[in-house]
BALOBA-1460 file (C-alpha; in Angstrom, 3 decimals):
// residues 186
<rec num="1" residu="m" x="10.340" y="-16.502" z="-8.763"/>
<rec num="2" residu="q" x="13.794" y="-16.995" z="-10.095"/>
<rec num="3" residu="n" x="13.781" y="-13.591" z="-11.306"/>
<rec num="4" residu="p" x="11.579" y="-11.335" z="-8.808"/>
<rec num="5" residu="a" x="11.967" y="-8.099" z="-10.487"/>
<rec num="6" residu="a" x="10.854" y="-9.484" z="-13.938"/>
<rec num="7" residu="e" x="7.904" y="-11.930" z="-12.789"/>
<rec num="8" residu="i" x="6.317" y="-9.920" z="-10.087"/>
<rec num="9" residu="s" x="3.943" y="-7.917" z="-12.416"/>
<rec num="10" residu="d" x="2.639" y="-11.100" z="-13.773"/>
<rec num="11" residu="v" x="2.231" y="-12.512" z="-10.176"/>
<rec num="12" residu="f" x="0.280" y="-9.278" z="-9.254"/>
<rec num="13" residu="h" x="-1.960" y="-9.635" z="-12.297"/>
<rec num="14" residu="k" x="-2.825" y="-13.255" z="-11.522"/>
<rec num="15" residu="l" x="-3.721" y="-12.278" z="-7.982"/>
<rec num="16" residu="t" x="-5.834" y="-9.343" z="-8.432"/>
<rec num="17" residu="m" x="-7.256" y="-10.011" z="-11.786"/>
<rec num="18" residu="a" x="-7.345" y="-13.712" z="-12.277"/>
<rec num="19" residu="s" x="-10.162" y="-14.783" z="-14.574"/>
<rec num="20" residu="t" x="-10.654" y="-18.009" z="-12.794"/>
<rec num="21" residu="q" x="-10.652" y="-19.271" z="-8.946"/>
<rec num="22" residu="e" x="-7.791" y="-21.958" z="-10.122"/>
<rec num="23" residu="i" x="-5.460" y="-19.421" z="-11.504"/>
<rec num="24" residu="q" x="-5.883" y="-17.266" z="-8.374"/>
<rec num="25" residu="l" x="-5.519" y="-20.239" z="-6.176"/>
<rec num="26" residu="n" x="-2.383" y="-21.625" z="-8.125"/>
<rec num="27" residu="t" x="-0.832" y="-18.381" z="-7.831"/>
<rec num="28" residu="i" x="-1.132" y="-18.064" z="-4.068"/>
<rec num="29" residu="k" x="0.220" y="-21.566" z="-3.642"/>
<rec num="30" residu="t" x="3.046" y="-21.068" z="-6.131"/>
<rec num="31" residu="y" x="4.373" y="-17.744" z="-4.978"/>
<rec num="32" residu="f" x="3.453" y="-17.271" z="-1.562"/>
<rec num="33" residu="t" x="5.130" y="-19.210" z="1.680"/>
<rec num="34" residu="p" x="2.604" y="-21.376" z="3.562"/>
<rec num="35" residu="d" x="2.772" y="-18.973" z="6.597"/>
<rec num="36" residu="a" x="2.605" y="-15.685" z="4.886"/>
<rec num="37" residu="g" x="1.423" y="-12.735" z="6.061"/>
<rec num="38" residu="f" x="-0.758" y="-9.897" z="4.971"/>
<rec num="39" residu="k" x="-0.910" y="-6.281" z="6.330"/>
<rec num="40" residu="h" x="-3.433" y="-3.754" z="4.947"/>
<rec num="41" residu="p" x="-5.160" y="-0.532" z="6.245"/>
<rec num="42" residu="l" x="-8.387" y="-2.437" z="6.544"/>
<rec num="43" residu="c" x="-7.272" y="-6.184" z="7.429"/>
<rec num="44" residu="k" x="-4.480" y="-8.294" z="8.504"/>
<rec num="45" residu="v" x="-3.218" y="-11.768" z="8.224"/>
<rec num="46" residu="q" x="-0.981" y="-12.946" z="11.064"/>
<rec num="47" residu="q" x="2.101" y="-14.950" z="9.850"/>
<rec num="48" residu="g" x="1.698" y="-18.421" z="10.919"/>
<rec num="49" residu="e" x="1.167" y="-22.119" z="10.322"/>
<rec num="50" residu="n" x="-0.987" y="-22.273" z="7.069"/>
<rec num="51" residu="s" x="-1.861" y="-18.647" z="7.063"/>
<rec num="52" residu="r" x="-1.581" y="-18.714" z="3.365"/>
<rec num="53" residu="e" x="-5.274" y="-20.092" z="3.196"/>
<rec num="54" residu="n" x="-6.375" y="-16.962" z="5.070"/>
<rec num="55" residu="l" x="-4.380" y="-14.800" z="2.565"/>
<rec num="56" residu="l" x="-6.572" y="-16.817" z="-0.197"/>
<rec num="57" residu="g" x="-9.818" y="-15.876" z="1.612"/>
<rec num="58" residu="i" x="-8.702" y="-12.262" z="1.535"/>
<rec num="59" residu="y" x="-7.899" y="-12.291" z="-2.295"/>
<rec num="60" residu="q" x="-10.877" y="-14.330" z="-2.874"/>
<rec num="61" residu="w" x="-13.110" y="-11.809" z="-1.023"/>
<rec num="62" residu="y" x="-11.491" y="-9.391" z="-3.062"/>
<rec num="63" residu="r" x="-12.695" y="-10.427" z="-5.969"/>
<rec num="64" residu="i" x="-16.347" y="-11.051" z="-5.094"/>
<rec num="65" residu="m" x="-16.495" y="-7.403" z="-3.822"/>
<rec num="66" residu="s" x="-14.883" y="-6.287" z="-6.898"/>
<rec num="67" residu="p" x="-15.369" y="-8.576" z="-9.861"/>
<rec num="68" residu="k" x="-13.745" y="-6.292" z="-12.652"/>
<rec num="69" residu="i" x="-10.612" y="-4.856" z="-11.095"/>
<rec num="70" residu="i" x="-8.251" y="-2.878" z="-13.367"/>
<rec num="71" residu="g" x="-4.920" y="-2.451" z="-12.341"/>
<rec num="72" residu="e" x="-1.358" y="-1.877" z="-13.528"/>
<rec num="73" residu="v" x="1.873" y="-1.931" z="-12.131"/>
<rec num="74" residu="k" x="3.658" y="1.558" z="-12.702"/>
<rec num="75" residu="s" x="7.039" y="0.749" z="-11.156"/>
<rec num="76" residu="v" x="9.063" y="-2.355" z="-9.604"/>
<rec num="77" residu="i" x="12.038" y="-1.918" z="-7.499"/>
<rec num="78" residu="y" x="13.786" y="-4.905" z="-6.233"/>
<rec num="79" residu="d" x="16.593" y="-4.835" z="-3.315"/>
<rec num="80" residu="a" x="18.365" y="-8.200" z="-3.677"/>
<rec num="81" residu="s" x="20.148" y="-7.406" z="-0.565"/>
<rec num="82" residu="l" x="17.194" y="-7.381" z="1.548"/>
<rec num="83" residu="d" x="15.058" y="-9.762" z="-0.756"/>
<rec num="84" residu="v" x="12.479" y="-7.012" z="-0.944"/>
<rec num="85" residu="i" x="10.162" y="-6.066" z="-3.637"/>
<rec num="86" residu="i" x="8.428" y="-2.605" z="-3.616"/>
<rec num="87" residu="l" x="5.524" y="-2.261" z="-6.282"/>
<rec num="88" residu="e" x="3.866" y="1.231" z="-7.289"/>
<rec num="89" residu="v" x="0.362" y="0.233" z="-8.334"/>
<rec num="90" residu="v" x="-2.652" y="2.202" z="-9.663"/>
<rec num="91" residu="q" x="-5.973" y="0.239" z="-9.664"/>
<rec num="92" residu="t" x="-9.548" y="0.912" z="-9.994"/>
<rec num="93" residu="f" x="-11.643" y="-1.178" z="-7.397"/>
<rec num="94" residu="h" x="-15.581" y="-0.643" z="-7.590"/>
<rec num="95" residu="i" x="-17.353" y="-2.621" z="-5.006"/>
<rec num="96" residu="f" x="-20.264" y="-4.244" z="-7.184"/>
<rec num="97" residu="l" x="-23.351" y="-2.811" z="-4.928"/>
<rec num="98" residu="s" x="-21.877" y="0.751" z="-4.808"/>
<rec num="99" residu="p" x="-23.861" y="3.074" z="-6.662"/>
<rec num="100" residu="f" x="-20.897" y="5.723" z="-6.748"/>
<rec num="101" residu="k" x="-18.610" y="5.761" z="-9.813"/>
<rec num="102" residu="p" x="-15.254" y="4.069" z="-9.263"/>
<rec num="103" residu="a" x="-12.182" y="6.094" z="-8.572"/>
<rec num="104" residu="k" x="-8.602" y="4.894" z="-9.243"/>
<rec num="105" residu="s" x="-6.465" y="4.620" z="-6.356"/>
<rec num="106" residu="r" x="-2.584" y="4.524" z="-6.012"/>
<rec num="107" residu="l" x="-0.728" y="2.229" z="-3.358"/>
<rec num="108" residu="n" x="2.765" y="0.947" z="-2.683"/>
<rec num="109" residu="v" x="3.184" y="-2.845" z="-2.242"/>
<rec num="110" residu="r" x="5.978" y="-3.829" z="0.147"/>
<rec num="111" residu="l" x="6.842" y="-7.597" z="-0.643"/>
<rec num="112" residu="t" x="9.349" y="-9.064" z="1.788"/>
<rec num="113" residu="l" x="10.453" y="-12.419" z="0.039"/>
<rec num="114" residu="q" x="12.048" y="-15.475" z="1.215"/>
<rec num="115" residu="d" x="14.647" y="-17.543" z="-0.479"/>
<rec num="116" residu="i" x="14.059" y="-21.471" z="-0.448"/>
<rec num="117" residu="g" x="16.092" y="-23.825" z="-2.464"/>
<rec num="118" residu="g" x="17.099" y="-20.465" z="-4.913"/>
<rec num="119" residu="l" x="13.717" y="-19.765" z="-5.445"/>
<rec num="120" residu="h" x="12.136" y="-16.512" z="-3.928"/>
<rec num="121" residu="y" x="8.765" y="-16.694" z="-2.235"/>
<rec num="122" residu="i" x="6.544" y="-14.152" z="-0.784"/>
<rec num="123" residu="s" x="6.389" y="-14.251" z="2.889"/>
<rec num="124" residu="l" x="4.864" y="-11.177" z="3.688"/>
<rec num="125" residu="q" x="2.831" y="-8.024" z="1.664"/>
<rec num="126" residu="e" x="2.131" y="-4.966" z="3.120"/>
<rec num="127" residu="d" x="0.231" y="-2.644" z="1.150"/>
<rec num="128" residu="y" x="0.171" y="1.037" z="1.930"/>
<rec num="129" residu="y" x="-2.364" y="3.646" z="0.664"/>
<rec num="130" residu="h" x="-2.539" y="7.628" z="1.244"/>
<rec num="131" residu="p" x="-5.594" y="8.405" z="3.125"/>
<rec num="132" residu="e" x="-7.329" y="10.045" z="-0.172"/>
<rec num="133" residu="d" x="-6.190" y="6.676" z="-2.089"/>
<rec num="134" residu="l" x="-7.848" y="4.470" z="0.472"/>
<rec num="135" residu="i" x="-11.138" y="6.207" z="0.605"/>
<rec num="136" residu="a" x="-11.316" y="5.962" z="-3.177"/>
<rec num="137" residu="l" x="-11.526" y="2.206" z="-2.871"/>
<rec num="138" residu="v" x="-14.818" y="2.460" z="-0.715"/>
<rec num="139" residu="l" x="-16.442" y="5.846" z="-0.766"/>
<rec num="140" residu="p" x="-14.984" y="7.677" z="-3.725"/>
<rec num="141" residu="p" x="-17.498" y="10.737" z="-2.968"/>
<rec num="142" residu="l" x="-15.670" y="11.442" z="0.291"/>
<rec num="143" residu="i" x="-12.265" y="12.124" z="-1.216"/>
<rec num="144" residu="p" x="-12.571" y="15.730" z="-1.371"/>
<rec num="145" residu="i" x="-13.736" y="15.557" z="2.231"/>
<rec num="146" residu="v" x="-10.442" y="13.658" z="3.133"/>
<rec num="147" residu="s" x="-8.123" y="15.990" z="1.276"/>
<rec num="148" residu="l" x="-10.025" y="18.994" z="2.918"/>
<rec num="149" residu="i" x="-9.192" y="17.495" z="6.309"/>
<rec num="150" residu="l" x="-5.561" y="16.911" z="5.193"/>
<rec num="151" residu="i" x="-5.042" y="20.442" z="4.129"/>
<rec num="152" residu="i" x="-6.704" y="21.576" z="7.439"/>
<rec num="153" residu="a" x="-4.307" y="19.376" z="9.313"/>
<rec num="154" residu="a" x="-1.195" y="20.903" z="7.456"/>
<rec num="155" residu="y" x="-2.496" y="24.677" z="8.392"/>
<rec num="156" residu="i" x="-3.068" y="23.269" z="12.120"/>
<rec num="157" residu="s" x="0.569" y="21.830" z="11.928"/>
<rec num="158" residu="n" x="1.772" y="24.889" z="10.777"/>
<rec num="159" residu="i" x="0.174" y="27.165" z="13.219"/>
<rec num="160" residu="g" x="1.387" y="24.887" z="15.992"/>
<rec num="161" residu="a" x="4.959" y="25.322" z="14.676"/>
<rec num="162" residu="a" x="4.433" y="29.110" z="14.746"/>
<rec num="163" residu="v" x="3.127" y="28.906" z="18.480"/>
<rec num="164" residu="g" x="5.944" y="26.695" z="19.681"/>
<rec num="165" residu="h" x="8.465" y="28.979" z="18.033"/>
<rec num="166" residu="s" x="7.008" y="32.387" z="19.285"/>
<rec num="167" residu="v" x="7.501" y="30.608" z="22.879"/>
<rec num="168" residu="g" x="11.006" y="29.443" z="22.071"/>
<rec num="169" residu="f" x="9.960" y="25.824" z="21.901"/>
<rec num="170" residu="t" x="11.119" y="23.930" z="18.928"/>
<rec num="171" residu="g" x="12.049" y="20.332" z="20.115"/>
<rec num="172" residu="m" x="15.590" y="20.942" z="18.747"/>
<rec num="173" residu="k" x="18.830" y="22.481" z="19.653"/>
<rec num="174" residu="s" x="19.320" y="25.180" z="17.402"/>
<rec num="175" residu="e" x="23.181" y="26.912" z="17.114"/>
<rec num="176" residu="a" x="21.525" y="30.066" z="15.298"/>
<rec num="177" residu="p" x="18.100" y="31.632" z="14.966"/>
<rec num="178" residu="l" x="15.987" y="30.060" z="12.358"/>
<rec num="179" residu="s" x="15.272" y="31.909" z="9.247"/>
<rec num="180" residu="n" x="12.147" y="34.560" z="9.113"/>
<rec num="181" residu="g" x="11.479" y="33.156" z="5.575"/>
<rec num="182" residu="n" x="13.036" y="35.891" z="3.745"/>
<rec num="183" residu="g" x="16.292" y="33.993" z="3.678"/>
<rec num="184" residu="k" x="17.552" y="36.259" z="6.739"/>
<rec num="185" residu="r" x="18.722" y="35.356" z="10.287"/>
<rec num="186" residu="r" x="16.362" y="36.683" z="12.694"/>
């Protein structure tokens, strides 16, 4: 890519929503280094010699599982000093055999670029999902259960903090007593 910030949305669409195998293959070969890596909560391609071929297999399987993907790049942040792009993406991924209604999921994609001859190539793709968004990909009906588990975990954290504070353990040094919640020091 000559201008990563301007070109990356088109690259994303060609990778995930290509109308032909040739477009997807050419996109991988054009924009990824031969030793590109991929990290996702459900799979990983280790960077190494010809790893781009394994990355292609991931994208091909992605399209086989969900032939009609709908995706939109909501935000692009390009840090030229690090040669890194961060994408915020919303997608609807529906496994073709799934009886469940598809759900939208949000993810952040971190792309580490490598400058080769003045062009920027993707050397590592890392996909980050919130747990609710990850479950939306595979079992949308479980979203409320995952949400409830996360809410319970927050309550448990607060109970743990209250117990820790009550016995004087905070894990930190304190110059003055902490506020009791009404803005006044204890």
